[in-house]
N, CA, C and O atoms as a CHARMM CRD file, in Angstrom:
* protein
*
  340
    1    1 MET  N    -29.34700 -68.02400  -0.09300 PROA 1      0.00000
    2    1 MET  CA   -28.53200 -68.65900  -0.99800 PROA 1      0.00000
    3    1 MET  C    -27.08200 -68.61700  -1.13400 PROA 1      0.00000
    4    1 MET  O    -26.51300 -67.52700  -1.19000 PROA 1      0.00000
    5    2 THR  N    -26.31200 -69.93100  -1.20200 PROA 2      0.00000
    6    2 THR  CA   -25.15800 -69.73500  -1.27900 PROA 2      0.00000
    7    2 THR  C    -24.36500 -68.99600  -2.59000 PROA 2      0.00000
    8    2 THR  O    -24.98300 -68.70700  -3.61500 PROA 2      0.00000
    9    3 ASP  N    -22.96600 -68.73800  -2.42400 PROA 3      0.00000
   10    3 ASP  CA   -22.39200 -67.81300  -3.28500 PROA 3      0.00000
   11    3 ASP  C    -22.33800 -68.57700  -4.64000 PROA 3      0.00000
   12    3 ASP  O    -22.38200 -67.92000  -5.68000 PROA 3      0.00000
   13    4 TYR  N    -22.25200 -69.85600  -4.67600 PROA 4      0.00000
   14    4 TYR  CA   -21.99200 -70.56300  -6.10500 PROA 4      0.00000
   15    4 TYR  C    -23.29200 -70.69300  -6.53900 PROA 4      0.00000
   16    4 TYR  O    -23.43200 -70.82400  -7.75500 PROA 4      0.00000
   17    5 GLN  N    -24.27900 -70.68800  -5.84900 PROA 5      0.00000
   18    5 GLN  CA   -25.85300 -70.77200  -6.43400 PROA 5      0.00000
   19    5 GLN  C    -26.10600 -69.33000  -7.08800 PROA 5      0.00000
   20    5 GLN  O    -26.51900 -69.22000  -8.24200 PROA 5      0.00000
   21    6 LYS  N    -25.82700 -68.23600  -6.26400 PROA 6      0.00000
   22    6 LYS  CA   -25.86700 -67.19300  -7.08400 PROA 6      0.00000
   23    6 LYS  C    -25.15600 -66.80600  -8.47500 PROA 6      0.00000
   24    6 LYS  O    -25.60900 -66.16700  -9.42400 PROA 6      0.00000
   25    7 ILE  N    -23.80300 -67.44400  -8.27600 PROA 7      0.00000
   26    7 ILE  CA   -23.35200 -67.10400  -9.36800 PROA 7      0.00000
   27    7 ILE  C    -23.38900 -68.26900 -10.48500 PROA 7      0.00000
   28    7 ILE  O    -22.65100 -68.19500 -11.46800 PROA 7      0.00000
   29    8 GLU  N    -24.15900 -69.20500 -10.31800 PROA 8      0.00000
   30    8 GLU  CA   -24.67300 -70.18600 -11.44800 PROA 8      0.00000
   31    8 GLU  C    -25.88600 -69.52800 -11.96700 PROA 8      0.00000
   32    8 GLU  O    -26.11500 -69.60200 -13.17400 PROA 8      0.00000
   33    9 ARG  N    -26.84000 -68.76900 -11.03200 PROA 9      0.00000
   34    9 ARG  CA   -27.94900 -67.94500 -11.44300 PROA 9      0.00000
   35    9 ARG  C    -27.68900 -66.87900 -12.40400 PROA 9      0.00000
   36    9 ARG  O    -28.44000 -66.53500 -13.31700 PROA 9      0.00000
   37   10 MET  N    -26.46700 -66.35600 -12.08500 PROA 10     0.00000
   38   10 MET  CA   -26.03800 -65.14300 -12.78100 PROA 10     0.00000
   39   10 MET  C    -25.71100 -65.55600 -14.31600 PROA 10     0.00000
   40   10 MET  O    -26.18000 -64.95800 -15.28400 PROA 10     0.00000
   41   11 PHE  N    -24.88300 -66.60800 -14.38600 PROA 11     0.00000
   42   11 PHE  CA   -24.50800 -67.10500 -15.52300 PROA 11     0.00000
   43   11 PHE  C    -25.66000 -67.60600 -16.40600 PROA 11     0.00000
   44   11 PHE  O    -25.62800 -67.53000 -17.63400 PROA 11     0.00000
   45   12 SER  N    -26.70800 -68.13800 -15.68200 PROA 12     0.00000
   46   12 SER  CA   -27.83600 -68.43800 -16.34200 PROA 12     0.00000
   47   12 SER  C    -28.39800 -67.57700 -16.99600 PROA 12     0.00000
   48   12 SER  O    -28.60100 -67.69200 -18.20500 PROA 12     0.00000
   49   13 GLN  N    -28.76800 -66.49100 -16.24200 PROA 13     0.00000
   50   13 GLN  CA   -29.23500 -65.26000 -16.75300 PROA 13     0.00000
   51   13 GLN  C    -28.55600 -64.85800 -17.97700 PROA 13     0.00000
   52   13 GLN  O    -29.25000 -64.79600 -18.99100 PROA 13     0.00000
   53   14 PHE  N    -27.24600 -64.55700 -18.06100 PROA 14     0.00000
   54   14 PHE  CA   -26.51300 -64.18500 -19.15400 PROA 14     0.00000
   55   14 PHE  C    -26.86500 -65.17400 -20.58100 PROA 14     0.00000
   56   14 PHE  O    -27.31500 -64.91700 -21.69800 PROA 14     0.00000
   57   15 LEU  N    -26.48800 -66.18100 -20.02100 PROA 15     0.00000
   58   15 LEU  CA   -26.66800 -67.39500 -21.18300 PROA 15     0.00000
   59   15 LEU  C    -27.73200 -67.42700 -21.73900 PROA 15     0.00000
   60   15 LEU  O    -27.78600 -67.41300 -22.96900 PROA 15     0.00000
   61   16 ASP  N    -28.92400 -67.48100 -20.90200 PROA 16     0.00000
   62   16 ASP  CA   -30.43300 -67.36800 -21.62100 PROA 16     0.00000
   63   16 ASP  C    -30.93000 -66.25900 -22.30300 PROA 16     0.00000
   64   16 ASP  O    -32.00000 -66.30600 -22.91000 PROA 16     0.00000
   65   17 ARG  N    -30.02700 -64.97600 -22.23200 PROA 17     0.00000
   66   17 ARG  CA   -30.50700 -63.80500 -23.02200 PROA 17     0.00000
   67   17 ARG  C    -30.30900 -64.10100 -24.44500 PROA 17     0.00000
   68   17 ARG  O    -29.25000 -64.64500 -24.75700 PROA 17     0.00000
   69   18 PRO  N    -31.32400 -63.77500 -25.51600 PROA 18     0.00000
   70   18 PRO  CA   -31.04200 -64.18000 -26.71900 PROA 18     0.00000
   71   18 PRO  C    -29.84500 -62.99000 -27.33100 PROA 18     0.00000
   72   18 PRO  O    -29.17600 -63.17000 -28.34800 PROA 18     0.00000
   73   19 SER  N    -29.78500 -61.91400 -26.54800 PROA 19     0.00000
   74   19 SER  CA   -28.92500 -60.86300 -26.88000 PROA 19     0.00000
   75   19 SER  C    -27.65800 -61.24100 -26.67900 PROA 19     0.00000
   76   19 SER  O    -26.78800 -60.47100 -27.08500 PROA 19     0.00000
   77   20 ALA  N    -27.31100 -62.32000 -26.10800 PROA 20     0.00000
   78   20 ALA  CA   -25.81400 -62.66700 -25.56800 PROA 20     0.00000
   79   20 ALA  C    -25.08200 -63.06800 -27.03100 PROA 20     0.00000
   80   20 ALA  O    -23.85700 -63.16200 -27.10800 PROA 20     0.00000
   81   21 ASN  N    -25.80200 -63.25100 -27.96400 PROA 21     0.00000
   82   21 ASN  CA   -25.04100 -63.45000 -29.20900 PROA 21     0.00000
   83   21 ASN  C    -24.00500 -64.31500 -29.04300 PROA 21     0.00000
   84   21 ASN  O    -22.80500 -64.08800 -29.19400 PROA 21     0.00000
   85   22 LEU  N    -24.63300 -65.47900 -28.67000 PROA 22     0.00000
   86   22 LEU  CA   -23.58200 -66.55800 -28.48400 PROA 22     0.00000
   87   22 LEU  C    -24.13800 -68.07700 -29.45900 PROA 22     0.00000
   88   22 LEU  O    -25.35300 -68.17900 -29.63200 PROA 22     0.00000
   89   23 THR  N    -23.40200 -68.95600 -29.92700 PROA 23     0.00000
   90   23 THR  CA   -24.06500 -70.21500 -30.58300 PROA 23     0.00000
   91   23 THR  C    -24.27300 -70.92700 -29.56100 PROA 23     0.00000
   92   23 THR  O    -24.02400 -70.60300 -28.40000 PROA 23     0.00000
   93   24 ALA  N    -24.87000 -72.21700 -30.04100 PROA 24     0.00000
   94   24 ALA  CA   -25.23800 -73.25400 -29.00500 PROA 24     0.00000
   95   24 ALA  C    -23.91300 -73.72200 -28.54100 PROA 24     0.00000
   96   24 ALA  O    -23.66300 -73.84700 -27.34200 PROA 24     0.00000
   97   25 ASP  N    -23.09300 -73.97200 -29.44500 PROA 25     0.00000
   98   25 ASP  CA   -21.56600 -74.58800 -28.92600 PROA 25     0.00000
   99   25 ASP  C    -20.85500 -73.65200 -28.11200 PROA 25     0.00000
  100   25 ASP  O    -20.18900 -74.09700 -27.17800 PROA 25     0.00000
  101   26 GLU  N    -20.89900 -72.34000 -28.33900 PROA 26     0.00000
  102   26 GLU  CA   -20.27700 -71.76300 -27.32200 PROA 26     0.00000
  103   26 GLU  C    -21.21800 -71.17800 -25.97100 PROA 26     0.00000
  104   26 GLU  O    -20.62400 -70.55800 -25.08900 PROA 26     0.00000
  105   27 ARG  N    -22.31300 -71.34900 -25.89400 PROA 27     0.00000
  106   27 ARG  CA   -22.82700 -71.45500 -24.59600 PROA 27     0.00000
  107   27 ARG  C    -22.40900 -72.93000 -23.89800 PROA 27     0.00000
  108   27 ARG  O    -22.04000 -73.00100 -22.72600 PROA 27     0.00000
  109   28 ALA  N    -22.52700 -74.17200 -24.84500 PROA 28     0.00000
  110   28 ALA  CA   -22.34700 -75.36100 -24.00200 PROA 28     0.00000
  111   28 ALA  C    -20.79800 -75.19100 -23.60100 PROA 28     0.00000
  112   28 ALA  O    -20.57900 -75.86000 -22.59100 PROA 28     0.00000
  113   29 GLU  N    -19.69500 -74.54300 -24.04000 PROA 29     0.00000
  114   29 GLU  CA   -18.68900 -74.61100 -23.81500 PROA 29     0.00000
  115   29 GLU  C    -18.37300 -73.83400 -22.57900 PROA 29     0.00000
  116   29 GLU  O    -17.32100 -74.11900 -22.00600 PROA 29     0.00000
  117   30 VAL  N    -19.16300 -72.85400 -22.06600 PROA 30     0.00000
  118   30 VAL  CA   -19.25300 -72.02400 -20.98200 PROA 30     0.00000
  119   30 VAL  C    -19.92400 -72.80200 -20.24000 PROA 30     0.00000
  120   30 VAL  O    -19.27900 -73.01500 -19.21400 PROA 30     0.00000
  121   31 LYS  N    -21.15300 -73.47300 -20.24600 PROA 31     0.00000
  122   31 LYS  CA   -21.74300 -74.26600 -19.38300 PROA 31     0.00000
  123   31 LYS  C    -21.07600 -75.56800 -18.65400 PROA 31     0.00000
  124   31 LYS  O    -21.31900 -76.03200 -17.54000 PROA 31     0.00000
  125   32 ASP  N    -20.12200 -76.01700 -19.68900 PROA 32     0.00000
  126   32 ASP  CA   -19.57800 -77.10000 -19.23600 PROA 32     0.00000
  127   32 ASP  C    -18.68600 -76.85600 -18.23800 PROA 32     0.00000
  128   32 ASP  O    -18.33700 -77.83700 -17.58200 PROA 32     0.00000
  129   33 PHE  N    -18.14300 -75.60000 -17.90800 PROA 33     0.00000
  130   33 PHE  CA   -17.35700 -75.03100 -16.92200 PROA 33     0.00000
  131   33 PHE  C    -18.04600 -74.81200 -15.55500 PROA 33     0.00000
  132   33 PHE  O    -17.46000 -75.09200 -14.50900 PROA 33     0.00000
  133   34 ILE  N    -19.10100 -74.38800 -15.57500 PROA 34     0.00000
  134   34 ILE  CA   -20.10800 -73.97100 -14.73300 PROA 34     0.00000
  135   34 ILE  C    -20.70900 -75.18300 -14.16900 PROA 34     0.00000
  136   34 ILE  O    -20.99600 -75.28800 -12.97600 PROA 34     0.00000
  137   35 ASP  N    -20.90600 -76.16500 -15.11400 PROA 35     0.00000
  138   35 ASP  CA   -21.43700 -77.49600 -14.31900 PROA 35     0.00000
  139   35 ASP  C    -20.26500 -78.29100 -13.64200 PROA 35     0.00000
  140   35 ASP  O    -20.56100 -79.40500 -13.20900 PROA 35     0.00000
  141   36 VAL  N    -19.09700 -77.90000 -13.51100 PROA 36     0.00000
  142   36 VAL  CA   -17.91300 -78.41000 -12.97000 PROA 36     0.00000
  143   36 VAL  C    -17.52100 -77.47500 -11.73900 PROA 36     0.00000
  144   36 VAL  O    -16.58000 -77.74600 -10.99300 PROA 36     0.00000
  145   37 GLY  N    -18.29000 -76.40300 -11.60400 PROA 37     0.00000
  146   37 GLY  CA   -17.81800 -75.44200 -10.53100 PROA 37     0.00000
  147   37 GLY  C    -16.48000 -74.64600 -11.00700 PROA 37     0.00000
  148   37 GLY  O    -15.71800 -74.26500 -10.11800 PROA 37     0.00000
  149   38 GLU  N    -16.20000 -74.41100 -12.19100 PROA 38     0.00000
  150   38 GLU  CA   -15.21000 -73.60100 -12.47900 PROA 38     0.00000
  151   38 GLU  C    -15.68100 -72.51000 -12.85200 PROA 38     0.00000
  152   38 GLU  O    -15.54100 -72.29800 -14.05700 PROA 38     0.00000
  153   39 TYR  N    -16.23000 -71.67100 -12.22500 PROA 39     0.00000
  154   39 TYR  CA   -16.69300 -70.45600 -12.58400 PROA 39     0.00000
  155   39 TYR  C    -15.75900 -69.30400 -13.21800 PROA 39     0.00000
  156   39 TYR  O    -16.18300 -68.49400 -14.04200 PROA 39     0.00000
  157   40 GLY  N    -14.54900 -69.32700 -12.77300 PROA 40     0.00000
  158   40 GLY  CA   -13.74400 -68.69000 -13.20900 PROA 40     0.00000
  159   40 GLY  C    -13.07200 -68.82200 -14.72700 PROA 40     0.00000
  160   40 GLY  O    -12.82900 -67.91200 -15.51900 PROA 40     0.00000
  161   41 LEU  N    -12.91200 -69.86200 -14.83300 PROA 41     0.00000
  162   41 LEU  CA   -12.74700 -70.49600 -16.21500 PROA 41     0.00000
  163   41 LEU  C    -13.81600 -70.41500 -17.04300 PROA 41     0.00000
  164   41 LEU  O    -13.53000 -70.17200 -18.21500 PROA 41     0.00000
  165   42 ALA  N    -15.18000 -70.57200 -16.73200 PROA 42     0.00000
  166   42 ALA  CA   -16.52900 -70.18600 -17.37000 PROA 42     0.00000
  167   42 ALA  C    -16.40900 -68.62400 -17.86300 PROA 42     0.00000
  168   42 ALA  O    -16.63400 -68.40700 -19.05300 PROA 42     0.00000
  169   43 LEU  N    -16.06900 -67.53700 -17.01300 PROA 43     0.00000
  170   43 LEU  CA   -15.95500 -66.33900 -17.20100 PROA 43     0.00000
  171   43 LEU  C    -14.88800 -65.93900 -18.19200 PROA 43     0.00000
  172   43 LEU  O    -15.01900 -65.02300 -19.00300 PROA 43     0.00000
  173   44 GLU  N    -13.83300 -66.69400 -18.05800 PROA 44     0.00000
  174   44 GLU  CA   -12.68300 -66.26500 -18.75400 PROA 44     0.00000
  175   44 GLU  C    -12.82500 -66.68000 -20.22000 PROA 44     0.00000
  176   44 GLU  O    -12.20700 -66.18500 -21.16400 PROA 44     0.00000
  177   45 THR  N    -13.70800 -67.63900 -20.26800 PROA 45     0.00000
  178   45 THR  CA   -14.13100 -68.63700 -21.60700 PROA 45     0.00000
  179   45 THR  C    -15.00300 -67.87900 -22.29100 PROA 45     0.00000
  180   45 THR  O    -15.02200 -67.89500 -23.52200 PROA 45     0.00000
  181   46 LEU  N    -15.81300 -67.14000 -21.57000 PROA 46     0.00000
  182   46 LEU  CA   -16.82000 -66.39500 -22.16900 PROA 46     0.00000
  183   46 LEU  C    -16.30200 -64.94200 -22.75800 PROA 46     0.00000
  184   46 LEU  O    -16.71400 -64.38400 -23.77400 PROA 46     0.00000
  185   47 VAL  N    -15.47700 -64.56900 -22.01500 PROA 47     0.00000
  186   47 VAL  CA   -14.81400 -63.34300 -22.34400 PROA 47     0.00000
  187   47 VAL  C    -13.96900 -63.72900 -23.59700 PROA 47     0.00000
  188   47 VAL  O    -13.94300 -62.95100 -24.55100 PROA 47     0.00000
  189   48 ALA  N    -13.34700 -64.78500 -23.62600 PROA 48     0.00000
  190   48 ALA  CA   -12.37000 -65.08000 -24.67100 PROA 48     0.00000
  191   48 ALA  C    -12.86500 -65.34000 -25.98200 PROA 48     0.00000
  192   48 ALA  O    -12.20100 -65.22200 -27.01200 PROA 48     0.00000
  193   49 ILE  N    -14.35200 -65.78800 -25.88600 PROA 49     0.00000
  194   49 ILE  CA   -15.21200 -66.12100 -27.08600 PROA 49     0.00000
  195   49 ILE  C    -15.50200 -64.85300 -27.80500 PROA 49     0.00000
  196   49 ILE  O    -15.35800 -64.73700 -29.02200 PROA 49     0.00000
  197   50 TYR  N    -15.98800 -63.73700 -26.88000 PROA 50     0.00000
  198   50 TYR  CA   -16.01400 -62.25700 -27.49200 PROA 50     0.00000
  199   50 TYR  C    -14.98700 -61.90200 -27.95400 PROA 50     0.00000
  200   50 TYR  O    -15.02000 -61.42400 -29.08700 PROA 50     0.00000
  201   51 LEU  N    -13.82100 -61.99600 -27.31000 PROA 51     0.00000
  202   51 LEU  CA   -12.66700 -61.39100 -28.04100 PROA 51     0.00000
  203   51 LEU  C    -12.37200 -61.91400 -29.24200 PROA 51     0.00000
  204   51 LEU  O    -12.17300 -61.13600 -30.17500 PROA 51     0.00000
  205   52 GLU  N    -12.29300 -63.27300 -29.43600 PROA 52     0.00000
  206   52 GLU  CA   -11.71700 -63.99000 -30.60300 PROA 52     0.00000
  207   52 GLU  C    -12.82500 -63.77700 -31.75800 PROA 52     0.00000
  208   52 GLU  O    -12.45300 -63.71600 -32.92900 PROA 52     0.00000
  209   53 ASP  N    -13.88100 -63.68900 -31.49600 PROA 53     0.00000
  210   53 ASP  CA   -14.84200 -63.60700 -32.61600 PROA 53     0.00000
  211   53 ASP  C    -15.08400 -62.20600 -32.96400 PROA 53     0.00000
  212   53 ASP  O    -15.70400 -61.89900 -33.98200 PROA 53     0.00000
  213   54 GLU  N    -14.50200 -61.15700 -31.95900 PROA 54     0.00000
  214   54 GLU  CA   -14.42700 -59.79200 -32.43800 PROA 54     0.00000
  215   54 GLU  C    -16.24700 -59.37600 -32.25500 PROA 54     0.00000
  216   54 GLU  O    -16.78200 -58.51000 -32.94800 PROA 54     0.00000
  217   55 LYS  N    -16.71400 -59.88900 -31.58500 PROA 55     0.00000
  218   55 LYS  CA   -18.09100 -59.50400 -31.14400 PROA 55     0.00000
  219   55 LYS  C    -18.25500 -59.20600 -29.81700 PROA 55     0.00000
  220   55 LYS  O    -17.54700 -59.84800 -29.04000 PROA 55     0.00000
  221   56 LEU  N    -19.14100 -58.25100 -29.27800 PROA 56     0.00000
  222   56 LEU  CA   -19.20800 -57.72300 -27.95100 PROA 56     0.00000
  223   56 LEU  C    -20.77000 -57.80400 -27.53000 PROA 56     0.00000
  224   56 LEU  O    -21.76100 -57.61200 -28.23500 PROA 56     0.00000
  225   57 PRO  N    -20.68100 -58.14100 -26.19700 PROA 57     0.00000
  226   57 PRO  CA   -22.29900 -58.38100 -25.89100 PROA 57     0.00000
  227   57 PRO  C    -22.80800 -56.84300 -25.69500 PROA 57     0.00000
  228   57 PRO  O    -22.11900 -55.83300 -25.55100 PROA 57     0.00000
  229   58 ASP  N    -24.31600 -56.98500 -25.73800 PROA 58     0.00000
  230   58 ASP  CA   -24.71200 -55.44800 -25.65800 PROA 58     0.00000
  231   58 ASP  C    -24.58900 -54.79100 -24.10300 PROA 58     0.00000
  232   58 ASP  O    -24.13000 -55.49600 -23.20400 PROA 58     0.00000
  233   59 GLU  N    -24.99000 -53.50500 -23.85600 PROA 59     0.00000
  234   59 GLU  CA   -24.46100 -53.08400 -22.73600 PROA 59     0.00000
  235   59 GLU  C    -25.00000 -53.71400 -21.35000 PROA 59     0.00000
  236   59 GLU  O    -24.17100 -53.87600 -20.45400 PROA 59     0.00000
  237   60 ASP  N    -26.09600 -54.01000 -21.16900 PROA 60     0.00000
  238   60 ASP  CA   -26.73300 -55.10600 -20.31600 PROA 60     0.00000
  239   60 ASP  C    -25.90500 -56.09300 -20.28700 PROA 60     0.00000
  240   60 ASP  O    -25.56900 -56.39600 -19.14200 PROA 60     0.00000
  241   61 GLY  N    -25.38000 -56.80200 -21.23400 PROA 61     0.00000
  242   61 GLY  CA   -24.36600 -57.98000 -21.17600 PROA 61     0.00000
  243   61 GLY  C    -23.17400 -57.46200 -20.49500 PROA 61     0.00000
  244   61 GLY  O    -22.68800 -58.01500 -19.50800 PROA 61     0.00000
  245   62 ARG  N    -22.77600 -56.55100 -20.95500 PROA 62     0.00000
  246   62 ARG  CA   -21.16900 -56.01800 -20.29500 PROA 62     0.00000
  247   62 ARG  C    -21.51000 -55.89700 -18.88200 PROA 62     0.00000
  248   62 ARG  O    -20.74700 -56.51100 -18.13600 PROA 62     0.00000
  249   63 MET  N    -22.46700 -55.25800 -18.32500 PROA 63     0.00000
  250   63 MET  CA   -22.84900 -55.02400 -17.01300 PROA 63     0.00000
  251   63 MET  C    -23.07700 -56.38000 -16.39000 PROA 63     0.00000
  252   63 MET  O    -22.67600 -56.61600 -15.25100 PROA 63     0.00000
  253   64 MET  N    -23.67200 -57.21400 -17.07100 PROA 64     0.00000
  254   64 MET  CA   -23.51200 -58.72300 -16.21300 PROA 64     0.00000
  255   64 MET  C    -22.50700 -59.45400 -16.07600 PROA 64     0.00000
  256   64 MET  O    -22.31100 -60.29700 -15.20000 PROA 64     0.00000
  257   65 ILE  N    -21.61300 -59.05100 -17.23000 PROA 65     0.00000
  258   65 ILE  CA   -20.17800 -59.79200 -17.13700 PROA 65     0.00000
  259   65 ILE  C    -19.59400 -58.99500 -15.78300 PROA 65     0.00000
  260   65 ILE  O    -19.19400 -59.63900 -14.81300 PROA 65     0.00000
  261   66 ASP  N    -19.58600 -57.67700 -15.80800 PROA 66     0.00000
  262   66 ASP  CA   -18.91200 -57.06000 -14.65500 PROA 66     0.00000
  263   66 ASP  C    -19.56200 -57.63700 -13.36000 PROA 66     0.00000
  264   66 ASP  O    -18.87500 -58.08200 -12.44000 PROA 66     0.00000
  265   67 ALA  N    -20.72200 -57.61000 -13.34300 PROA 67     0.00000
  266   67 ALA  CA   -21.28800 -58.10400 -11.86900 PROA 67     0.00000
  267   67 ALA  C    -20.78600 -59.51800 -11.82800 PROA 67     0.00000
  268   67 ALA  O    -20.47300 -59.68400 -10.64900 PROA 67     0.00000
  269   68 LEU  N    -20.53900 -60.63600 -12.49600 PROA 68     0.00000
  270   68 LEU  CA   -20.11700 -61.79800 -12.30700 PROA 68     0.00000
  271   68 LEU  C    -18.43700 -61.60100 -11.99300 PROA 68     0.00000
  272   68 LEU  O    -17.93200 -62.31400 -11.12700 PROA 68     0.00000
  273   69 ALA  N    -17.85300 -60.90600 -12.50900 PROA 69     0.00000
  274   69 ALA  CA   -16.46300 -60.75000 -12.26500 PROA 69     0.00000
  275   69 ALA  C    -16.22900 -60.05400 -10.67300 PROA 69     0.00000
  276   69 ALA  O    -15.29700 -60.29000  -9.90300 PROA 69     0.00000
  277   70 ALA  N    -17.22400 -59.26300 -10.49900 PROA 70     0.00000
  278   70 ALA  CA   -17.25600 -58.71100  -9.15100 PROA 70     0.00000
  279   70 ALA  C    -17.56300 -59.74000  -8.01000 PROA 70     0.00000
  280   70 ALA  O    -16.94000 -59.73900  -6.94800 PROA 70     0.00000
  281   71 GLU  N    -18.58200 -60.62700  -8.31300 PROA 71     0.00000
  282   71 GLU  CA   -18.81200 -61.62400  -7.49800 PROA 71     0.00000
  283   71 GLU  C    -17.92300 -62.65400  -7.36900 PROA 71     0.00000
  284   71 GLU  O    -18.05400 -63.36700  -6.37400 PROA 71     0.00000
  285   72 MET  N    -17.10800 -62.88000  -8.09200 PROA 72     0.00000
  286   72 MET  CA   -16.04500 -63.67000  -8.12600 PROA 72     0.00000
  287   72 MET  C    -14.61400 -63.30000  -7.79600 PROA 72     0.00000
  288   72 MET  O    -13.62700 -64.03700  -7.80700 PROA 72     0.00000
  289   73 SER  N    -14.70200 -61.91300  -7.47700 PROA 73     0.00000
  290   73 SER  CA   -13.66200 -61.00600  -7.11000 PROA 73     0.00000
  291   73 SER  C    -12.63500 -61.11900  -8.09200 PROA 73     0.00000
  292   73 SER  O    -11.47900 -61.13500  -7.66800 PROA 73     0.00000
  293   74 MET  N    -12.84500 -61.20800  -9.42800 PROA 74     0.00000
  294   74 MET  CA   -11.82600 -61.19400 -10.59900 PROA 74     0.00000
  295   74 MET  C    -11.89800 -59.95600 -11.32400 PROA 74     0.00000
  296   74 MET  O    -12.86900 -59.20200 -11.26000 PROA 74     0.00000
  297   75 LYS  N    -10.89000 -59.75000 -12.00000 PROA 75     0.00000
  298   75 LYS  CA   -10.53500 -58.32100 -12.62900 PROA 75     0.00000
  299   75 LYS  C    -11.97300 -57.85400 -13.28300 PROA 75     0.00000
  300   75 LYS  O    -12.88500 -58.65500 -13.48400 PROA 75     0.00000
  301   76 PRO  N    -12.03800 -56.70300 -13.53300 PROA 76     0.00000
  302   76 PRO  CA   -13.31100 -56.13500 -13.88500 PROA 76     0.00000
  303   76 PRO  C    -13.07100 -56.32500 -15.55000 PROA 76     0.00000
  304   76 PRO  O    -12.04800 -56.17600 -16.21800 PROA 76     0.00000
  305   77 ALA  N    -14.40900 -56.70500 -15.93200 PROA 77     0.00000
  306   77 ALA  CA   -14.51600 -57.08800 -17.46700 PROA 77     0.00000
  307   77 ALA  C    -13.90500 -55.78000 -18.30400 PROA 77     0.00000
  308   77 ALA  O    -13.53400 -55.84800 -19.47600 PROA 77     0.00000
  309   78 GLU  N    -13.87900 -54.86100 -17.67500 PROA 78     0.00000
  310   78 GLU  CA   -13.69200 -53.47700 -18.57000 PROA 78     0.00000
  311   78 GLU  C    -12.26200 -53.83500 -19.24900 PROA 78     0.00000
  312   78 GLU  O    -11.86500 -53.42200 -20.33900 PROA 78     0.00000
  313   79 ILE  N    -11.59900 -54.67600 -18.37500 PROA 79     0.00000
  314   79 ILE  CA   -10.18000 -54.67700 -18.84700 PROA 79     0.00000
  315   79 ILE  C    -10.18100 -55.72400 -19.86300 PROA 79     0.00000
  316   79 ILE  O     -9.30200 -55.60700 -20.71600 PROA 79     0.00000
  317   80 TRP  N    -11.01600 -56.77900 -19.97000 PROA 80     0.00000
  318   80 TRP  CA   -11.09100 -57.77900 -20.92300 PROA 80     0.00000
  319   80 TRP  C    -11.84700 -57.45400 -22.08900 PROA 80     0.00000
  320   80 TRP  O    -11.58900 -57.95700 -23.18300 PROA 80     0.00000
  321   81 LEU  N    -12.76800 -56.63400 -21.90400 PROA 81     0.00000
  322   81 LEU  CA   -13.62500 -56.15100 -23.09000 PROA 81     0.00000
  323   81 LEU  C    -13.32300 -54.98000 -23.75400 PROA 81     0.00000
  324   81 LEU  O    -13.49300 -53.97100 -23.06900 PROA 81     0.00000
  325   82 PRO  N    -12.87300 -54.78200 -25.03600 PROA 82     0.00000
  326   82 PRO  CA   -12.85800 -53.56600 -25.30600 PROA 82     0.00000
  327   82 PRO  C    -13.93000 -52.53900 -25.36600 PROA 82     0.00000
  328   82 PRO  O    -15.04700 -53.01100 -25.57800 PROA 82     0.00000
  329   83 GLU  N    -13.86100 -51.27800 -25.23400 PROA 83     0.00000
  330   83 GLU  CA   -15.11200 -50.61200 -25.47800 PROA 83     0.00000
  331   83 GLU  C    -15.63000 -50.43200 -26.87200 PROA 83     0.00000
  332   83 GLU  O    -14.88300 -50.31600 -27.84300 PROA 83     0.00000
  333   84 LYS  N    -16.92400 -50.41400 -26.93400 PROA 84     0.00000
  334   84 LYS  CA   -17.43700 -50.38000 -28.26300 PROA 84     0.00000
  335   84 LYS  C    -17.18800 -48.99900 -29.01300 PROA 84     0.00000
  336   84 LYS  O    -17.16600 -47.91600 -28.42700 PROA 84     0.00000
  337   85 GLU  N    -17.01100 -49.16300 -30.33000 PROA 85     0.00000
  338   85 GLU  CA   -16.77500 -47.91600 -30.98700 PROA 85     0.00000
  339   85 GLU  C    -17.82900 -47.49500 -31.66300 PROA 85     0.00000
  340   85 GLU  O    -17.78000 -46.43300 -32.28400 PROA 85     0.00000
C-alpha cells in the first residue's frame, strides 16, 4: 500500500465514525481536499472545524488525528487541539 493510500484509508476511517461529530457539509469539505491529494490541507481543515465550532473529537478520534499528523510528518495534533477539560 502506498503512503497516499494509507493516508486516505486513515481519513476514511476517521470520517466514517459517527463519533467524529461532523456535519455532512464538514465531512464534504475535508473530503474535497482528500480527493485532490491535499492531505495536509484536509487535516488542517479538520482541526480548524473542531476549533472554530468549539467541539472536540472523542479520545479515539484525537488518537486518529495524531496518527494522521505523524503519518504526514506534520505537527502533533496535541498542539492544535486543546485538551478536554
